[in-house]
C-alpha positions, 0 to 999 in steps of 0.5 A, a space after each residue: 476657624 477657631 480662636 488662636 488660628 486653629 481650623 475647625 474640622 467637622 465630621 461627616 454625618 451618616 444621617 441623610 438630610 430631610 427632603 425639602 418642603 418643595 419635594 414633599 409638596 410635589 409628592 403630596 400633589 402627585 398622590 392627590 392627582 392619583 387618588 380615587 374619585 368619589 364614585 370609585 370609593 362608592 363602587 368599592 363600598 368604602 363610602 356609602 353616600 355621595 357628598 351632595 346627598 349627605 354631609 360627610 359628617 353624617 355618613 357614619 350615622 346614616 351607615 349605622 341606621 342602614 345597618 339597623 334596618 338590615 338587621 331588623 329585616 333579617 330578624 323578621 325573615 328569620 322569624 318567618 323562615 320555614 321549619 326543618 320539617 317543611 323543608 324536608 317535605 319540599 325536598 330541600 332537606 334530605 333528612 328530618 334529623 337536621 339538628 342532630 347531624 353536623 352541617 359538615 356531614 350534610 353533603 356527605 349524607 346527601 351523596 350517600 343517599 344519591 349513591 343508594 338511589 343509583 344502586 337501587 335503580 340499577 338493580 331494578 333495571 337489571 331485573 326489569 321485564 323484557 319487551 316480549 314479557 311486557 307484550 305478554 302482560 299487555 303492558 306494552 301494546 302494539 306490534 312488536 316490530 313497530 318503532 317505539 315512537 309509533 307505539 301510541 299511534 298503533 294503540 290509538 288505531 287499534 282502539 279506533 278500529 274496535 270502537 267502529 266494530 262495536 258501533 256497527 254491532 250496536 247498530 244491528 242489534 235487535 230491539 227490546 221488543 224482539 228480545 222479549 218476543 224471543 224470550 231472551 229478555 224475560 223481565 223488561 221492566 227490571 234493571 238489567 243487573 237483576 235480570 239473572 236473579 229474576 229469571 232464576 226466581 221465576 224458574 224456582 217458582 215454576 218448579 215448586 208449582 209443578 212439584 206441588 201439582 205432581 204431588 197431588 195428581 190423581 192415580 192412574 186408576 182414578 183417571 181410567 175410572 173417570 174416563 180421562 185416561 183410556 184403559 186400552 191406551 194405558 195398557 199399551 203404554 205400560 206394556 211399551 215401557 215394560 218391554 223397553 226397560 
C-alpha cells in the first residue's frame, strides 16, 4: 500500500526463481552417490594409483616419472631396432627401398608382388610335366597305377629287393685269388681304379718287346743253315702258303 491510500501493483517477473539450498544439496548428494569408485577410475586410466599407495598430491609427479621411464625405454628400443636391410633379409619387409617408398603404398606394393607370384606359379603349373613324363624321367618312381600315398612305400620296397639281390651276388662272387688265377685280375697289388691303366701298360710293353725281337730275328736261310729250321719242312710250308695265296 502506498502513501495517500494508493495500492502498490507489482509486475510479474519473467525470471524463474533460483532453486533453494535444499534442492541443490539433494542434487549434489545424488551425484555423489552415483560417482565412479576409485577402482573404476583406475580401470578407465583416469587416475594411475590408489590413494592408499600414493598421496593424491603426488599423483602428477608419479605419472610424469612413469612417462619419462617409458620414453627412455622406447628410446633404447629404437636404438636397438633392426635396420631395413635386416628386416628385408628376414622377409618382414618386401623391398629394400623402404625409405624411398611412401608408407601408404607399402601395402599396394606387397599386394602386387603377391599377385605376380600367383601368376608365375599358375604359369608353372600350366606347363608342368605330366605323370607319364615324370615316370619316363625317373623323377616319379613306382608303378603308375599305385596311389600317391603308397609311392614312397613302393620305392622303398624296390630298393630293398635290389639290395637283397646285390647282397646275394656279392656272397657268390669269386675270391681275389681265383680272379688272379683266371687272369681277370692282373695286378692285385694295384688300386682297382688303376687296374685298367696297368693292364694297358703291360700290353704295350709286351708289344714293344715282341716287335723288338721280331726286328732282330734271323733270316730263314740262316735258320736252315743252323739246322734250326728243316729245309724240307720250310719248302712244304712255303709251297702251301703260295698255293693258298
